PDB file with SEQRES, HELIX, SHEET and CRYST1 records, atoms N, CA, C and O in Angstrom:
SEQRES   1 A   83  UNK UNK UNK UNK UNK UNK UNK UNK UNK UNK UNK UNK UNK          
SEQRES   2 A   83  UNK UNK UNK UNK UNK UNK UNK UNK UNK UNK UNK UNK UNK          
SEQRES   3 A   83  UNK UNK UNK UNK UNK UNK UNK UNK UNK UNK UNK UNK UNK          
SEQRES   4 A   83  UNK UNK UNK UNK UNK UNK UNK UNK UNK UNK UNK UNK UNK          
SEQRES   5 A   83  UNK UNK UNK UNK UNK UNK UNK UNK UNK UNK UNK UNK UNK          
SEQRES   6 A   83  UNK UNK UNK UNK UNK UNK UNK UNK UNK UNK UNK UNK UNK          
SEQRES   7 A   83  UNK UNK UNK UNK UNK                                          
HELIX    1 AA1 UNK A   24  UNK A   38  1                                  15    
HELIX    2 AA2 UNK A   64  UNK A   69  1                                   6    
SHEET    1 AA1 3 UNK A  57  UNK A  60  0                                        
SHEET    2 AA1 3 UNK A  47  UNK A  54 -1                                        
SHEET    3 AA1 3 UNK A  72  UNK A  78 -1                                        
CRYST1    1.000    1.000    1.000  90.00  90.00  90.00 P 1           1          
ATOM      1  N   UNK A   1     -51.795  15.725  55.338  1.00  0.00           N  
ATOM      2  CA  UNK A   1     -51.012  14.528  55.597  1.00  0.00           C  
ATOM      3  C   UNK A   1     -51.549  13.765  56.805  1.00  0.00           C  
ATOM      4  O   UNK A   1     -52.207  14.324  57.682  1.00  0.00           O  
ATOM      5  N   UNK A   2     -51.254  12.506  56.818  1.00  0.00           N  
ATOM      6  CA  UNK A   2     -51.719  11.657  57.901  1.00  0.00           C  
ATOM      7  C   UNK A   2     -51.173  12.142  59.241  1.00  0.00           C  
ATOM      8  O   UNK A   2     -49.984  12.430  59.372  1.00  0.00           O  
ATOM      9  N   UNK A   3     -52.046  12.228  60.219  1.00  0.00           N  
ATOM     10  CA  UNK A   3     -51.645  12.660  61.552  1.00  0.00           C  
ATOM     11  C   UNK A   3     -51.622  14.170  61.750  1.00  0.00           C  
ATOM     12  O   UNK A   3     -51.377  14.641  62.861  1.00  0.00           O  
ATOM     13  N   UNK A   4     -51.870  14.928  60.704  1.00  0.00           N  
ATOM     14  CA  UNK A   4     -51.888  16.393  60.828  1.00  0.00           C  
ATOM     15  C   UNK A   4     -53.337  16.846  60.759  1.00  0.00           C  
ATOM     16  O   UNK A   4     -53.980  16.729  59.716  1.00  0.00           O  
ATOM     17  N   UNK A   5     -53.855  17.367  61.873  1.00  0.00           N  
ATOM     18  CA  UNK A   5     -55.275  17.675  61.958  1.00  0.00           C  
ATOM     19  C   UNK A   5     -55.558  19.162  62.166  1.00  0.00           C  
ATOM     20  O   UNK A   5     -56.722  19.563  62.155  1.00  0.00           O  
ATOM     21  N   UNK A   6     -54.555  19.968  62.350  1.00  0.00           N  
ATOM     22  CA  UNK A   6     -54.776  21.368  62.662  1.00  0.00           C  
ATOM     23  C   UNK A   6     -54.738  22.235  61.411  1.00  0.00           C  
ATOM     24  O   UNK A   6     -53.900  22.055  60.528  1.00  0.00           O  
ATOM     25  N   UNK A   7     -55.663  23.172  61.364  1.00  0.00           N  
ATOM     26  CA  UNK A   7     -55.705  24.114  60.252  1.00  0.00           C  
ATOM     27  C   UNK A   7     -54.678  25.219  60.494  1.00  0.00           C  
ATOM     28  O   UNK A   7     -54.454  25.624  61.634  1.00  0.00           O  
ATOM     29  N   UNK A   8     -54.061  25.699  59.430  1.00  0.00           N  
ATOM     30  CA  UNK A   8     -53.056  26.759  59.522  1.00  0.00           C  
ATOM     31  C   UNK A   8     -53.577  27.995  58.792  1.00  0.00           C  
ATOM     32  O   UNK A   8     -54.051  27.898  57.660  1.00  0.00           O  
ATOM     33  N   UNK A   9     -53.492  29.136  59.430  1.00  0.00           N  
ATOM     34  CA  UNK A   9     -53.828  30.417  58.810  1.00  0.00           C  
ATOM     35  C   UNK A   9     -52.603  31.311  58.856  1.00  0.00           C  
ATOM     36  O   UNK A   9     -51.915  31.378  59.875  1.00  0.00           O  
ATOM     37  N   UNK A  10     -52.335  31.987  57.774  1.00  0.00           N  
ATOM     38  CA  UNK A  10     -51.254  32.961  57.729  1.00  0.00           C  
ATOM     39  C   UNK A  10     -51.885  34.307  57.420  1.00  0.00           C  
ATOM     40  O   UNK A  10     -52.582  34.453  56.416  1.00  0.00           O  
ATOM     41  N   UNK A  11     -51.647  35.283  58.269  1.00  0.00           N  
ATOM     42  CA  UNK A  11     -52.199  36.618  58.075  1.00  0.00           C  
ATOM     43  C   UNK A  11     -51.035  37.585  57.937  1.00  0.00           C  
ATOM     44  O   UNK A  11     -50.186  37.690  58.822  1.00  0.00           O  
ATOM     45  N   UNK A  12     -51.010  38.283  56.820  1.00  0.00           N  
ATOM     46  CA  UNK A  12     -49.956  39.272  56.587  1.00  0.00           C  
ATOM     47  C   UNK A  12     -50.536  40.659  56.854  1.00  0.00           C  
ATOM     48  O   UNK A  12     -51.503  41.072  56.212  1.00  0.00           O  
ATOM     49  N   UNK A  13     -49.952  41.353  57.782  1.00  0.00           N  
ATOM     50  CA  UNK A  13     -50.393  42.706  58.105  1.00  0.00           C  
ATOM     51  C   UNK A  13     -49.322  43.687  57.630  1.00  0.00           C  
ATOM     52  O   UNK A  13     -48.178  43.634  58.080  1.00  0.00           O  
ATOM     53  N   UNK A  14     -49.695  44.563  56.736  1.00  0.00           N  
ATOM     54  CA  UNK A  14     -48.756  45.529  56.181  1.00  0.00           C  
ATOM     55  C   UNK A  14     -48.559  46.657  57.182  1.00  0.00           C  
ATOM     56  O   UNK A  14     -49.513  47.326  57.581  1.00  0.00           O  
ATOM     57  N   UNK A  15     -47.326  46.857  57.577  1.00  0.00           N  
ATOM     58  CA  UNK A  15     -47.001  47.926  58.527  1.00  0.00           C  
ATOM     59  C   UNK A  15     -46.669  49.220  57.795  1.00  0.00           C  
ATOM     60  O   UNK A  15     -46.991  50.308  58.272  1.00  0.00           O  
ATOM     61  N   UNK A  16     -46.032  49.103  56.649  1.00  0.00           N  
ATOM     62  CA  UNK A  16     -45.762  50.267  55.800  1.00  0.00           C  
ATOM     63  C   UNK A  16     -45.377  49.775  54.419  1.00  0.00           C  
ATOM     64  O   UNK A  16     -44.919  48.643  54.256  1.00  0.00           O  
ATOM     65  N   UNK A  17     -45.563  50.628  53.428  1.00  0.00           N  
ATOM     66  CA  UNK A  17     -45.126  50.292  52.081  1.00  0.00           C  
ATOM     67  C   UNK A  17     -44.920  51.577  51.300  1.00  0.00           C  
ATOM     68  O   UNK A  17     -45.269  52.661  51.768  1.00  0.00           O  
ATOM     69  N   UNK A  18     -44.358  51.453  50.117  1.00  0.00           N  
ATOM     70  CA  UNK A  18     -43.937  52.627  49.361  1.00  0.00           C  
ATOM     71  C   UNK A  18     -45.074  53.425  48.731  1.00  0.00           C  
ATOM     72  O   UNK A  18     -44.847  54.549  48.284  1.00  0.00           O  
ATOM     73  N   UNK A  19     -46.282  52.884  48.682  1.00  0.00           N  
ATOM     74  CA  UNK A  19     -47.404  53.596  48.102  1.00  0.00           C  
ATOM     75  C   UNK A  19     -47.436  53.559  46.584  1.00  0.00           C  
ATOM     76  O   UNK A  19     -48.360  54.097  45.974  1.00  0.00           O  
ATOM     77  N   UNK A  20     -46.455  52.942  45.970  1.00  0.00           N  
ATOM     78  CA  UNK A  20     -46.396  52.871  44.507  1.00  0.00           C  
ATOM     79  C   UNK A  20     -46.816  51.517  43.968  1.00  0.00           C  
ATOM     80  O   UNK A  20     -47.411  51.438  42.894  1.00  0.00           O  
ATOM     81  N   UNK A  21     -46.519  50.461  44.687  1.00  0.00           N  
ATOM     82  CA  UNK A  21     -46.891  49.120  44.256  1.00  0.00           C  
ATOM     83  C   UNK A  21     -47.750  48.470  45.336  1.00  0.00           C  
ATOM     84  O   UNK A  21     -47.599  48.757  46.524  1.00  0.00           O  
ATOM     85  N   UNK A  22     -48.647  47.595  44.909  1.00  0.00           N  
ATOM     86  CA  UNK A  22     -49.495  46.886  45.865  1.00  0.00           C  
ATOM     87  C   UNK A  22     -48.649  45.952  46.723  1.00  0.00           C  
ATOM     88  O   UNK A  22     -47.714  45.334  46.215  1.00  0.00           O  
ATOM     89  N   UNK A  23     -48.956  45.838  48.005  1.00  0.00           N  
ATOM     90  CA  UNK A  23     -48.163  44.976  48.881  1.00  0.00           C  
ATOM     91  C   UNK A  23     -48.559  43.494  48.838  1.00  0.00           C  
ATOM     92  O   UNK A  23     -47.961  42.686  49.547  1.00  0.00           O  
ATOM     93  N   UNK A  24     -49.539  43.127  48.032  1.00  0.00           N  
ATOM     94  CA  UNK A  24     -50.021  41.746  48.046  1.00  0.00           C  
ATOM     95  C   UNK A  24     -48.996  40.731  47.560  1.00  0.00           C  
ATOM     96  O   UNK A  24     -48.969  39.608  48.064  1.00  0.00           O  
ATOM     97  N   UNK A  25     -48.167  41.086  46.614  1.00  0.00           N  
ATOM     98  CA  UNK A  25     -47.168  40.152  46.102  1.00  0.00           C  
ATOM     99  C   UNK A  25     -46.122  39.849  47.173  1.00  0.00           C  
ATOM    100  O   UNK A  25     -45.744  38.695  47.375  1.00  0.00           O  
ATOM    101  N   UNK A  26     -45.662  40.888  47.852  1.00  0.00           N  
ATOM    102  CA  UNK A  26     -44.688  40.685  48.935  1.00  0.00           C  
ATOM    103  C   UNK A  26     -45.310  39.850  50.047  1.00  0.00           C  
ATOM    104  O   UNK A  26     -44.635  39.009  50.640  1.00  0.00           O  
ATOM    105  N   UNK A  27     -46.592  40.074  50.336  1.00  0.00           N  
ATOM    106  CA  UNK A  27     -47.281  39.300  51.374  1.00  0.00           C  
ATOM    107  C   UNK A  27     -47.358  37.821  50.995  1.00  0.00           C  
ATOM    108  O   UNK A  27     -47.183  36.953  51.850  1.00  0.00           O  
ATOM    109  N   UNK A  28     -47.616  37.530  49.722  1.00  0.00           N  
ATOM    110  CA  UNK A  28     -47.669  36.133  49.280  1.00  0.00           C  
ATOM    111  C   UNK A  28     -46.312  35.453  49.439  1.00  0.00           C  
ATOM    112  O   UNK A  28     -46.230  34.324  49.921  1.00  0.00           O  
ATOM    113  N   UNK A  29     -45.258  36.138  49.035  1.00  0.00           N  
ATOM    114  CA  UNK A  29     -43.916  35.558  49.132  1.00  0.00           C  
ATOM    115  C   UNK A  29     -43.502  35.408  50.594  1.00  0.00           C  
ATOM    116  O   UNK A  29     -42.866  34.418  50.956  1.00  0.00           O  
ATOM    117  N   UNK A  30     -43.855  36.377  51.434  1.00  0.00           N  
ATOM    118  CA  UNK A  30     -43.536  36.293  52.865  1.00  0.00           C  
ATOM    119  C   UNK A  30     -44.270  35.132  53.529  1.00  0.00           C  
ATOM    120  O   UNK A  30     -43.690  34.416  54.345  1.00  0.00           O  
ATOM    121  N   UNK A  31     -45.541  34.943  53.185  1.00  0.00           N  
ATOM    122  CA  UNK A  31     -46.303  33.820  53.745  1.00  0.00           C  
ATOM    123  C   UNK A  31     -45.697  32.493  53.303  1.00  0.00           C  
ATOM    124  O   UNK A  31     -45.607  31.554  54.094  1.00  0.00           O  
ATOM    125  N   UNK A  32     -45.286  32.417  52.059  1.00  0.00           N  
ATOM    126  CA  UNK A  32     -44.630  31.204  51.556  1.00  0.00           C  
ATOM    127  C   UNK A  32     -43.344  30.923  52.313  1.00  0.00           C  
ATOM    128  O   UNK A  32     -43.078  29.783  52.695  1.00  0.00           O  
ATOM    129  N   UNK A  33     -42.547  31.957  52.528  1.00  0.00           N  
ATOM    130  CA  UNK A  33     -41.286  31.778  53.261  1.00  0.00           C  
ATOM    131  C   UNK A  33     -41.545  31.322  54.691  1.00  0.00           C  
ATOM    132  O   UNK A  33     -40.859  30.434  55.196  1.00  0.00           O  
ATOM    133  N   UNK A  34     -42.537  31.930  55.346  1.00  0.00           N  
ATOM    134  CA  UNK A  34     -42.860  31.552  56.727  1.00  0.00           C  
ATOM    135  C   UNK A  34     -43.295  30.089  56.813  1.00  0.00           C  
ATOM    136  O   UNK A  34     -42.863  29.359  57.705  1.00  0.00           O  
ATOM    137  N   UNK A  35     -44.142  29.670  55.892  1.00  0.00           N  
ATOM    138  CA  UNK A  35     -44.600  28.278  55.899  1.00  0.00           C  
ATOM    139  C   UNK A  35     -43.471  27.312  55.556  1.00  0.00           C  
ATOM    140  O   UNK A  35     -43.398  26.215  56.110  1.00  0.00           O  
ATOM    141  N   UNK A  36     -42.604  27.714  54.655  1.00  0.00           N  
ATOM    142  CA  UNK A  36     -41.505  26.846  54.252  1.00  0.00           C  
ATOM    143  C   UNK A  36     -40.560  26.550  55.411  1.00  0.00           C  
ATOM    144  O   UNK A  36     -40.122  25.411  55.576  1.00  0.00           O  
ATOM    145  N   UNK A  37     -40.243  27.553  56.208  1.00  0.00           N  
ATOM    146  CA  UNK A  37     -39.309  27.334  57.322  1.00  0.00           C  
ATOM    147  C   UNK A  37     -39.987  26.841  58.589  1.00  0.00           C  
ATOM    148  O   UNK A  37     -39.306  26.497  59.555  1.00  0.00           O  
ATOM    149  N   UNK A  38     -41.328  26.798  58.605  1.00  0.00           N  
ATOM    150  CA  UNK A  38     -42.048  26.442  59.830  1.00  0.00           C  
ATOM    151  C   UNK A  38     -42.042  24.950  60.130  1.00  0.00           C  
ATOM    152  O   UNK A  38     -42.158  24.550  61.288  1.00  0.00           O  
ATOM    153  N   UNK A  39     -41.910  24.128  59.105  1.00  0.00           N  
ATOM    154  CA  UNK A  39     -41.965  22.688  59.331  1.00  0.00           C  
ATOM    155  C   UNK A  39     -43.350  22.097  59.163  1.00  0.00           C  
ATOM    156  O   UNK A  39     -43.496  20.876  59.217  1.00  0.00           O  
ATOM    157  N   UNK A  40     -44.380  22.921  58.959  1.00  0.00           N  
ATOM    158  CA  UNK A  40     -45.715  22.371  58.715  1.00  0.00           C  
ATOM    159  C   UNK A  40     -45.769  21.832  57.291  1.00  0.00           C  
ATOM    160  O   UNK A  40     -44.997  22.278  56.443  1.00  0.00           O  
ATOM    161  N   UNK A  41     -46.657  20.889  57.008  1.00  0.00           N  
ATOM    162  CA  UNK A  41     -46.778  20.372  55.649  1.00  0.00           C  
ATOM    163  C   UNK A  41     -47.190  21.498  54.692  1.00  0.00           C  
ATOM    164  O   UNK A  41     -48.233  22.125  54.880  1.00  0.00           O  
ATOM    165  N   UNK A  42     -46.398  21.742  53.703  1.00  0.00           N  
ATOM    166  CA  UNK A  42     -46.647  22.830  52.757  1.00  0.00           C  
ATOM    167  C   UNK A  42     -46.039  22.444  51.425  1.00  0.00           C  
ATOM    168  O   UNK A  42     -44.884  22.023  51.367  1.00  0.00           O  
ATOM    169  N   UNK A  43     -46.797  22.582  50.363  1.00  0.00           N  
ATOM    170  CA  UNK A  43     -46.327  22.184  49.037  1.00  0.00           C  
ATOM    171  C   UNK A  43     -45.707  23.381  48.319  1.00  0.00           C  
ATOM    172  O   UNK A  43     -46.059  23.670  47.176  1.00  0.00           O  
ATOM    173  N   UNK A  44     -44.805  24.062  48.972  1.00  0.00           N  
ATOM    174  CA  UNK A  44     -44.183  25.267  48.431  1.00  0.00           C  
ATOM    175  C   UNK A  44     -42.694  25.103  48.440  1.00  0.00           C  
ATOM    176  O   UNK A  44     -42.219  23.971  48.540  1.00  0.00           O  
ATOM    177  N   UNK A  45     -41.946  26.134  48.346  1.00  0.00           N  
ATOM    178  CA  UNK A  45     -42.346  27.539  48.351  1.00  0.00           C  
ATOM    179  C   UNK A  45     -42.904  27.991  46.999  1.00  0.00           C  
ATOM    180  O   UNK A  45     -42.813  27.281  45.997  1.00  0.00           O  
ATOM    181  N   UNK A  46     -43.480  29.186  47.004  1.00  0.00           N  
ATOM    182  CA  UNK A  46     -44.009  29.753  45.775  1.00  0.00           C  
ATOM    183  C   UNK A  46     -43.263  31.029  45.419  1.00  0.00           C  
ATOM    184  O   UNK A  46     -42.600  31.637  46.259  1.00  0.00           O  
ATOM    185  N   UNK A  47     -43.380  31.409  44.190  1.00  0.00           N  
ATOM    186  CA  UNK A  47     -42.958  32.719  43.720  1.00  0.00           C  
ATOM    187  C   UNK A  47     -44.197  33.409  43.190  1.00  0.00           C  
ATOM    188  O   UNK A  47     -45.140  32.736  42.775  1.00  0.00           O  
ATOM    189  N   UNK A  48     -44.223  34.721  43.192  1.00  0.00           N  
ATOM    190  CA  UNK A  48     -45.392  35.454  42.717  1.00  0.00           C  
ATOM    191  C   UNK A  48     -44.957  36.743  42.037  1.00  0.00           C  
ATOM    192  O   UNK A  48     -43.908  37.305  42.351  1.00  0.00           O  
ATOM    193  N   UNK A  49     -45.773  37.196  41.111  1.00  0.00           N  
ATOM    194  CA  UNK A  49     -45.505  38.446  40.401  1.00  0.00           C  
ATOM    195  C   UNK A  49     -46.809  39.015  39.861  1.00  0.00           C  
ATOM    196  O   UNK A  49     -47.763  38.279  39.608  1.00  0.00           O  
ATOM    197  N   UNK A  50     -46.841  40.304  39.690  1.00  0.00           N  
ATOM    198  CA  UNK A  50     -47.963  40.976  39.035  1.00  0.00           C  
ATOM    199  C   UNK A  50     -47.512  41.309  37.615  1.00  0.00           C  
ATOM    200  O   UNK A  50     -46.383  41.748  37.394  1.00  0.00           O  
ATOM    201  N   UNK A  51     -48.410  41.094  36.661  1.00  0.00           N  
ATOM    202  CA  UNK A  51     -48.108  41.372  35.262  1.00  0.00           C  
ATOM    203  C   UNK A  51     -49.112  42.388  34.744  1.00  0.00           C  
ATOM    204  O   UNK A  51     -50.320  42.229  34.918  1.00  0.00           O  
ATOM    205  N   UNK A  52     -48.600  43.429  34.109  1.00  0.00           N  
ATOM    206  CA  UNK A  52     -49.442  44.431  33.477  1.00  0.00           C  
ATOM    207  C   UNK A  52     -49.191  44.432  31.975  1.00  0.00           C  
ATOM    208  O   UNK A  52     -48.238  43.822  31.490  1.00  0.00           O  
ATOM    209  N   UNK A  53     -50.056  45.122  31.251  1.00  0.00           N  
ATOM    210  CA  UNK A  53     -49.895  45.245  29.804  1.00  0.00           C  
ATOM    211  C   UNK A  53     -50.270  46.658  29.402  1.00  0.00           C  
ATOM    212  O   UNK A  53     -51.392  47.103  29.647  1.00  0.00           O  
ATOM    213  N   UNK A  54     -49.342  47.357  28.790  1.00  0.00           N  
ATOM    214  CA  UNK A  54     -49.579  48.731  28.381  1.00  0.00           C  
ATOM    215  C   UNK A  54     -48.740  49.032  27.144  1.00  0.00           C  
ATOM    216  O   UNK A  54     -47.574  48.645  27.065  1.00  0.00           O  
ATOM    217  N   UNK A  55     -49.340  49.719  26.190  1.00  0.00           N  
ATOM    218  CA  UNK A  55     -48.648  50.122  24.960  1.00  0.00           C  
ATOM    219  C   UNK A  55     -48.007  48.940  24.236  1.00  0.00           C  
ATOM    220  O   UNK A  55     -46.911  49.060  23.688  1.00  0.00           O  
ATOM    221  N   UNK A  56     -48.692  47.805  24.238  1.00  0.00           N  
ATOM    222  CA  UNK A  56     -48.208  46.647  23.507  1.00  0.00           C  
ATOM    223  C   UNK A  56     -47.093  45.871  24.182  1.00  0.00           C  
ATOM    224  O   UNK A  56     -46.516  44.967  23.578  1.00  0.00           O  
ATOM    225  N   UNK A  57     -46.782  46.211  25.425  1.00  0.00           N  
ATOM    226  CA  UNK A  57     -45.708  45.507  26.132  1.00  0.00           C  
ATOM    227  C   UNK A  57     -46.172  45.043  27.507  1.00  0.00           C  
ATOM    228  O   UNK A  57     -46.945  45.719  28.184  1.00  0.00           O  
ATOM    229  N   UNK A  58     -45.679  43.870  27.901  1.00  0.00           N  
ATOM    230  CA  UNK A  58     -45.956  43.359  29.234  1.00  0.00           C  
ATOM    231  C   UNK A  58     -45.027  44.041  30.231  1.00  0.00           C  
ATOM    232  O   UNK A  58     -43.874  44.346  29.923  1.00  0.00           O  
ATOM    233  N   UNK A  59     -45.553  44.275  31.437  1.00  0.00           N  
ATOM    234  CA  UNK A  59     -44.771  44.905  32.493  1.00  0.00           C  
ATOM    235  C   UNK A  59     -44.745  43.971  33.698  1.00  0.00           C  
ATOM    236  O   UNK A  59     -45.784  43.460  34.114  1.00  0.00           O  
ATOM    237  N   UNK A  60     -43.581  43.754  34.246  1.00  0.00           N  
ATOM    238  CA  UNK A  60     -43.435  42.915  35.422  1.00  0.00           C  
ATOM    239  C   UNK A  60     -43.469  43.784  36.666  1.00  0.00           C  
ATOM    240  O   UNK A  60     -42.689  44.728  36.788  1.00  0.00           O  
ATOM    241  N   UNK A  61     -44.371  43.469  37.591  1.00  0.00           N  
ATOM    242  CA  UNK A  61     -44.565  44.218  38.832  1.00  0.00           C  
ATOM    243  C   UNK A  61     -44.735  45.716  38.578  1.00  0.00           C  
ATOM    244  O   UNK A  61     -43.947  46.524  39.070  1.00  0.00           O  
ATOM    245  N   UNK A  62     -45.768  46.087  37.808  1.00  0.00           N  
ATOM    246  CA  UNK A  62     -45.997  47.502  37.522  1.00  0.00           C  
ATOM    247  C   UNK A  62     -46.478  48.258  38.764  1.00  0.00           C  
ATOM    248  O   UNK A  62     -46.992  47.665  39.712  1.00  0.00           O  
ATOM    249  N   UNK A  63     -46.299  49.565  38.734  1.00  0.00           N  
ATOM    250  CA  UNK A  63     -46.802  50.410  39.825  1.00  0.00           C  
ATOM    251  C   UNK A  63     -48.329  50.480  39.727  1.00  0.00           C  
ATOM    252  O   UNK A  63     -48.911  50.072  38.722  1.00  0.00           O  
ATOM    253  N   UNK A  64     -48.973  51.001  40.779  1.00  0.00           N  
ATOM    254  CA  UNK A  64     -50.425  51.127  40.761  1.00  0.00           C  
ATOM    255  C   UNK A  64     -50.873  52.057  39.639  1.00  0.00           C  
ATOM    256  O   UNK A  64     -51.914  51.824  39.025  1.00  0.00           O  
ATOM    257  N   UNK A  65     -50.105  53.103  39.364  1.00  0.00           N  
ATOM    258  CA  UNK A  65     -50.439  54.024  38.275  1.00  0.00           C  
ATOM    259  C   UNK A  65     -50.346  53.323  36.924  1.00  0.00           C  
ATOM    260  O   UNK A  65     -51.194  53.535  36.057  1.00  0.00           O  
ATOM    261  N   UNK A  66     -49.327  52.494  36.741  1.00  0.00           N  
ATOM    262  CA  UNK A  66     -49.185  51.757  35.489  1.00  0.00           C  
ATOM    263  C   UNK A  66     -50.315  50.755  35.303  1.00  0.00           C  
ATOM    264  O   UNK A  66     -50.790  50.555  34.185  1.00  0.00           O  
ATOM    265  N   UNK A  67     -50.746  50.126  36.391  1.00  0.00           N  
ATOM    266  CA  UNK A  67     -51.862  49.178  36.311  1.00  0.00           C  
ATOM    267  C   UNK A  67     -53.140  49.913  35.928  1.00  0.00           C  
ATOM    268  O   UNK A  67     -53.908  49.428  35.096  1.00  0.00           O  
ATOM    269  N   UNK A  68     -53.375  51.078  36.525  1.00  0.00           N  
ATOM    270  CA  UNK A  68     -54.581  51.855  36.227  1.00  0.00           C  
ATOM    271  C   UNK A  68     -54.622  52.297  34.767  1.00  0.00           C  
ATOM    272  O   UNK A  68     -55.697  52.367  34.171  1.00  0.00           O  
ATOM    273  N   UNK A  69     -53.480  52.589  34.197  1.00  0.00           N  
ATOM    274  CA  UNK A  69     -53.405  53.041  32.806  1.00  0.00           C  
ATOM    275  C   UNK A  69     -53.378  51.882  31.812  1.00  0.00           C  
ATOM    276  O   UNK A  69     -53.669  52.071  30.630  1.00  0.00           O  
ATOM    277  N   UNK A  70     -53.034  50.696  32.279  1.00  0.00           N  
ATOM    278  CA  UNK A  70     -52.849  49.555  31.378  1.00  0.00           C  
ATOM    279  C   UNK A  70     -54.119  48.781  31.114  1.00  0.00           C  
ATOM    280  O   UNK A  70     -55.202  49.146  31.571  1.00  0.00           O  
ATOM    281  N   UNK A  71     -53.962  47.701  30.361  1.00  0.00           N  
ATOM    282  CA  UNK A  71     -55.088  46.858  29.960  1.00  0.00           C  
ATOM    283  C   UNK A  71     -55.113  45.514  30.681  1.00  0.00           C  
ATOM    284  O   UNK A  71     -56.010  44.709  30.431  1.00  0.00           O  
ATOM    285  N   UNK A  72     -54.158  45.250  31.565  1.00  0.00           N  
ATOM    286  CA  UNK A  72     -54.084  43.957  32.231  1.00  0.00           C  
ATOM    287  C   UNK A  72     -53.563  44.132  33.650  1.00  0.00           C  
ATOM    288  O   UNK A  72     -52.615  44.880  33.889  1.00  0.00           O  
ATOM    289  N   UNK A  73     -54.190  43.437  34.577  1.00  0.00           N  
ATOM    290  CA  UNK A  73     -53.705  43.363  35.956  1.00  0.00           C  
ATOM    291  C   UNK A  73     -53.826  41.902  36.373  1.00  0.00           C  
ATOM    292  O   UNK A  73     -54.887  41.467  36.821  1.00  0.00           O  
ATOM    293  N   UNK A  74     -52.751  41.155  36.228  1.00  0.00           N  
ATOM    294  CA  UNK A  74     -52.754  39.715  36.450  1.00  0.00           C  
ATOM    295  C   UNK A  74     -51.737  39.359  37.518  1.00  0.00           C  
ATOM    296  O   UNK A  74     -50.582  39.778  37.450  1.00  0.00           O  
ATOM    297  N   UNK A  75     -52.171  38.581  38.512  1.00  0.00           N  
ATOM    298  CA  UNK A  75     -51.263  38.068  39.528  1.00  0.00           C  
ATOM    299  C   UNK A  75     -51.000  36.601  39.232  1.00  0.00           C  
ATOM    300  O   UNK A  75     -51.931  35.810  39.083  1.00  0.00           O  
ATOM    301  N   UNK A  76     -49.718  36.244  39.149  1.00  0.00           N  
ATOM    302  CA  UNK A  76     -49.319  34.873  38.830  1.00  0.00           C  
ATOM    303  C   UNK A  76     -48.509  34.342  39.998  1.00  0.00           C  
ATOM    304  O   UNK A  76     -47.593  35.004  40.487  1.00  0.00           O  
ATOM    305  N   UNK A  77     -48.858  33.136  40.443  1.00  0.00           N  
ATOM    306  CA  UNK A  77     -48.088  32.475  41.497  1.00  0.00           C  
ATOM    307  C   UNK A  77     -47.768  31.064  41.024  1.00  0.00           C  
ATOM    308  O   UNK A  77     -48.564  30.439  40.323  1.00  0.00           O  
ATOM    309  N   UNK A  78     -46.611  30.573  41.409  1.00  0.00           N  
ATOM    310  CA  UNK A  78     -46.204  29.253  40.945  1.00  0.00           C  
ATOM    311  C   UNK A  78     -45.194  28.619  41.897  1.00  0.00           C  
ATOM    312  O   UNK A  78     -44.496  29.304  42.643  1.00  0.00           O  
ATOM    313  N   UNK A  79     -45.140  27.291  41.847  1.00  0.00           N  
ATOM    314  CA  UNK A  79     -44.068  26.553  42.500  1.00  0.00           C  
ATOM    315  C   UNK A  79     -43.060  26.201  41.423  1.00  0.00           C  
ATOM    316  O   UNK A  79     -43.203  26.611  40.272  1.00  0.00           O  
ATOM    317  N   UNK A  80     -42.041  25.442  41.794  1.00  0.00           N  
ATOM    318  CA  UNK A  80     -41.092  25.009  40.767  1.00  0.00           C  
ATOM    319  C   UNK A  80     -41.676  23.898  39.891  1.00  0.00           C  
ATOM    320  O   UNK A  80     -41.070  23.513  38.891  1.00  0.00           O  
ATOM    321  N   UNK A  81     -42.848  23.387  40.264  1.00  0.00           N  
ATOM    322  CA  UNK A  81     -43.500  22.298  39.521  1.00  0.00           C  
ATOM    323  C   UNK A  81     -44.628  22.763  38.614  1.00  0.00           C  
ATOM    324  O   UNK A  81     -44.869  22.147  37.575  1.00  0.00           O  
ATOM    325  N   UNK A  82     -45.333  23.847  38.983  1.00  0.00           N  
ATOM    326  CA  UNK A  82     -46.517  24.240  38.216  1.00  0.00           C  
ATOM    327  C   UNK A  82     -46.886  25.693  38.478  1.00  0.00           C  
ATOM    328  O   UNK A  82     -46.492  26.291  39.479  1.00  0.00           O  
ATOM    329  N   UNK A  83     -47.655  26.238  37.541  1.00  0.00           N  
ATOM    330  CA  UNK A  83     -48.188  27.596  37.682  1.00  0.00           C  
ATOM    331  C   UNK A  83     -49.599  27.499  38.195  1.00  0.00           C  
ATOM    332  O   UNK A  83     -50.256  28.521  38.394  1.00  0.00           O  
TER     333      UNK A  83                                                      
END                                                                             
């Protein structure tokens, strides 16, 4: 935007997690929330999810074991306007 010249970086550092699901989806949503409330120009917020496919069925936010056994590991992010 006009008058905004500074670059913004968001770094998510995982302090702990359950060890069953990848922390990247939570990091994406957390970064979106931080930018949304910060007041900087941001075309968000976003939502994100991991999609797996195993035994003929799609799985929403599968565990790491389910992803390893499945045929698909897809990360989807979207705003309310577009995917």
